[in-house]
C-alpha positions in Angstrom: -112.3 -24.4 -18.2 -114.4 -21.4 -19.2 -117.3 -20.8 -17.0 -120.4 -20.1 -18.8 -123.8 -18.7 -18.2 -126.8 -19.8 -20.4 -129.1 -16.8 -21.2 -132.4 -17.9 -22.5 -134.7 -15.5 -24.6 -137.7 -17.1 -25.9 -141.4 -17.6 -26.1 -143.5 -20.2 -23.9 -146.2 -21.5 -25.7 -148.9 -23.3 -23.9 -151.7 -23.8 -26.7 -151.0 -20.0 -27.6 -148.2 -17.7 -26.9 -148.9 -16.3 -23.4 -145.6 -15.4 -22.0 -142.2 -13.9 -23.1 -139.3 -13.6 -20.8 -135.8 -14.3 -19.7 -135.0 -17.8 -18.1 -131.6 -18.5 -16.3 -130.3 -21.1 -14.1 -131.8 -21.8 -10.6 -135.4 -21.3 -12.0 -135.4 -17.5 -12.0 -137.8 -16.0 -14.6 -138.0 -12.4 -15.4 -141.2 -11.5 -17.6 -141.3 -9.1 -20.3 -144.6 -9.7 -21.8 -148.2 -10.4 -20.6 -149.0 -13.7 -18.8 -152.4 -15.3 -19.6 -154.3 -18.0 -17.8 -152.6 -21.1 -18.5 -154.7 -24.4 -18.6 -152.8 -27.4 -17.3 -154.2 -29.5 -20.2 -152.9 -27.4 -23.0 -150.2 -28.8 -25.1 -146.7 -27.5 -24.0 -143.9 -26.4 -26.5 -141.1 -24.0 -25.4 -139.0 -22.3 -27.8 -135.5 -21.1 -26.3 -132.3 -19.6 -27.7 -129.1 -19.2 -25.3 -126.0 -17.3 -25.4 -122.9 -18.2 -23.4 -121.4 -15.4 -20.9 -117.6 -15.6 -21.3 -116.9 -14.0 -17.9 -118.7 -16.6 -15.7 -118.3 -15.3 -12.2 -121.9 -16.5 -10.9 -124.0 -14.7 -13.3 -127.4 -14.1 -11.5 -130.5 -12.0 -11.0 -131.6 -10.6 -14.8 -133.4 -7.4 -14.9 -135.3 -6.2 -18.2 -134.7 -2.2 -18.5 -137.2 0.0 -19.9 -135.5 -0.1 -23.3 -135.6 -3.9 -23.5 -132.0 -4.4 -22.7 -131.3 -7.2 -20.3 -128.9 -6.5 -17.4 -127.3 -9.0 -14.8 -124.7 -9.2 -12.3 -121.6 -11.4 -11.9 -121.7 -11.8 -8.2 -118.3 -13.6 -7.7 -116.9 -11.9 -10.9 -117.6 -8.4 -9.5 -119.1 -6.9 -12.6 -122.1 -5.7 -14.1 -123.2 -6.8 -17.5 -125.9 -6.0 -20.3 -127.0 -8.0 -23.3 -128.8 -6.4 -26.1 -131.4 -9.1 -27.4 -131.4 -7.2 -31.1 -127.6 -7.2 -31.6 -126.9 -10.1 -29.3 -124.1 -8.2 -28.0 -122.7 -8.3 -24.3 -121.0 -5.6 -22.6 -119.4 -5.7 -19.3 -119.0 -2.9 -16.9 -116.4 -2.9 -14.2 -117.2 -1.8 -10.4 -115.3 -1.2 -7.3 -113.5 -4.1 -6.0 -114.9 -6.3 -3.3 -118.5 -5.4 -4.0 -119.8 -8.8 -5.3 -123.2 -7.4 -6.5 -126.2 -9.5 -5.5 -128.8 -8.0 -7.8 -129.6 -4.8 -9.9 -132.5 -2.7 -11.0 -132.8 -0.1 -13.7 -134.6 3.0 -13.5 -136.7 4.8 -16.1 -133.6 7.0 -17.0 -131.6 4.1 -17.7 -129.4 4.1 -14.6 -128.4 1.1 -13.0 -128.8 0.5 -9.3 -127.0 -2.3 -7.7 -126.6 -3.8 -4.3 -122.8 -4.2 -2.8 -123.4 -7.6 -1.0 -120.1 -7.8 0.7 -119.2 -3.9 1.1 -122.2 -2.2 2.7 -123.3 0.0 -0.3 -125.7 0.8 -3.2 -124.2 1.7 -6.4 -125.6 3.7 -9.3 -124.1 3.1 -12.7 -124.3 5.4 -15.8 -124.1 3.0 -18.7 -123.4 5.9 -21.0 -120.0 6.7 -19.3 -119.4 4.0 -17.0 -119.2 6.2 -14.1 -120.4 5.1 -10.7 -121.9 6.7 -7.8 -121.8 5.2 -4.3 -124.2 5.3 -1.4 -122.9 3.9 1.7 -124.7 2.2 4.6 -125.1 4.7 7.5 -124.5 1.5 9.8 -121.2 -0.1 9.1 -122.7 -3.3 10.4 -124.9 -3.5 7.5 -122.6 -5.0 5.0 -124.8 -7.0 2.7 -127.5 -5.2 0.8 -129.4 -7.9 -1.0 -132.5 -7.2 -3.3 -133.8 -4.1 -4.1 -137.0 -2.5 -5.9 -138.3 1.0 -6.9 -141.5 2.3 -5.1 -142.5 4.8 -8.0 -141.9 7.8 -5.8 -138.3 8.4 -6.2 -137.1 5.6 -3.7 -135.6 2.4 -3.4 -136.4 0.0 -0.9 -134.0 -2.9 -0.2 -133.2 -5.9 2.1 -130.0 -6.8 4.0 -130.3 -10.4 4.8 -127.3 -11.1 7.2 -127.7 -7.8 8.7 -131.5 -8.4 9.2 -132.5 -4.9 8.1 -134.8 -3.2 5.6 -133.5 -0.2 3.9 -134.9 3.0 2.1 -132.8 5.1 -0.2 -134.0 8.5 -1.6 -132.6 8.4 -5.0 -132.2 12.2 -5.4 -130.7 13.1 -2.0 -128.9 9.9 -1.2 -130.3 9.7 2.3 -130.6 6.1 3.7 -132.9 4.7 6.5 -132.6 1.3 7.9 -135.2 -0.5 10.2 -135.1 -3.7 12.1 -138.2 -5.6 11.1 -138.1 -8.3 13.9 -136.7 -8.7 17.4 -134.9 -11.9 16.6 -132.9 -13.1 13.5 -135.0 -12.3 10.4 -133.0 -12.4 7.2 -134.9 -10.2 5.0 -134.7 -11.6 1.5 -137.3 -11.1 -1.4 -139.1 -7.5 -1.5 -142.1 -6.3 -3.5 -144.2 -3.0 -3.6 -147.9 -3.4 -3.2 -150.2 -0.8 -5.2 -150.4 1.5 -2.2 -146.7 1.9 -1.9 -146.1 -0.4 0.8 -143.0 -2.9 0.6 -143.5 -6.4 1.8 -140.6 -8.4 2.7 -139.7 -12.0 3.2 -138.4 -12.8 6.6 -136.5 -15.8 5.4 -135.4 -17.0 8.8 -138.8 -17.1 10.0 -142.5 -17.9 8.9 -143.2 -14.1 8.7 -144.0 -11.7 5.9 -143.3 -7.9 6.9 -145.3 -5.0 5.4 -143.6 -1.7 6.1 -145.7 1.7 6.6 -143.5 4.2 4.3 -144.8 7.0 6.4 -143.8 5.9 10.0 -141.5 2.9 9.1 -143.8 0.9 11.2 -143.5 -2.8 10.6 -146.6 -5.1 10.4 -145.8 -9.1 10.5 -148.1 -11.7 8.9 -147.5 -15.2 9.9 -147.8 -17.7 6.9 -148.0 -21.4 6.7 -146.4 -23.3 9.4 -143.8 -22.8 12.0 -141.5 -24.8 9.7 -142.1 -22.4 6.6 -139.3 -20.4 5.2 -140.5 -17.9 2.8 -137.9 -16.7 0.4 -139.0 -14.8 -2.6 -142.4 -12.8 -3.0 -144.7 -11.6 -5.7 -148.0 -9.7 -6.0 -151.0 -10.2 -8.3 -153.2 -7.6 -9.6 -156.0 -8.5 -7.2 -153.4 -7.4 -4.3 -152.8 -10.8 -3.2 -149.1 -11.5 -1.8 -147.6 -14.8 -3.0 -144.7 -16.5 -1.7 -142.4 -19.6 -2.1 -141.4 -21.9 0.8 -137.9 -22.7 0.6 -138.0 -25.3 3.2 -140.9 -27.3 2.4 -141.5 -26.9 -1.4 -144.6 -25.2 -1.1 -146.4 -22.3 -2.9 -148.2 -19.9 -0.6 -150.7 -17.1 -0.9 -151.3 -14.3 1.7 -154.4 -12.2 1.9 -153.3 -8.8 3.1 -157.0 -8.0 3.9 -157.9 -10.8 6.2 -154.2 -12.0 7.2 -155.0 -15.7 6.0 -152.6 -17.7 4.1 -153.4 -20.8 2.1 -150.5 -23.0 0.6 -150.4 -25.6 -2.3 -147.6 -28.3 -2.6 -145.2 -29.8 -2.2 -143.8 -28.6 -5.6 -140.5 -30.8 -5.3 -140.1 -33.1 -8.1 -137.3 -35.0 -6.2 -136.3 -35.4 -2.6 -135.6 -31.8 -2.0 -138.0 -29.0 -2.8 -135.8 -26.2 -2.7 
């Protein structure tokens, strides 16, 4: 039976249109519009349209490029792909065997940067030609680049979960630097940049969130929640607050970088498991 991915492009309406985005399985939402304050008492209607992806292969981690094209990876299928919302056309891009990309991001020039989750590399795809440039990890034990983000200064910061490393890539020179954010097992997972150019990283195997000083590569760790908290994904709001999801307990948390205080709300689970 053909494996399918359902891609949802639509408008979420709660009283009035406040959000446009891309919704895919496992609850991932990539926003392409503005978010307004939503009243929990508002009437809720959702208009969605979906398209099957014929290649299957564990499609995941969509990213909306500056030109509005939606990109995603086929992790087990070992490919990258794009979806043009206007024409509703998909295009598949082949990459080196054994890469199993975990995620991708697209720069202002349209180049697609992806993490090679099984072969220790970051790749740069030119969609116009299909050519790929490879940037290998300087440490061969770092085989699993995971999630990446731009810093707006010509660099990419990324996590390597199993290797317990946070990495930095100079997009022009290709230089890569790696740091260990914790003395024990850390499993760096989600990553986001703050407005001062500091990357913040979920240390998924702990109840810590790490901040890296890009000048010195010094790591500051902030405990959040309880000892059982396992923060997995991370986001930042315009007021500079750091938000995280607690995978193990089903909570939503907020870290104030100014005070180091964290607050949580939950559990958010609707069944027996809040993951």
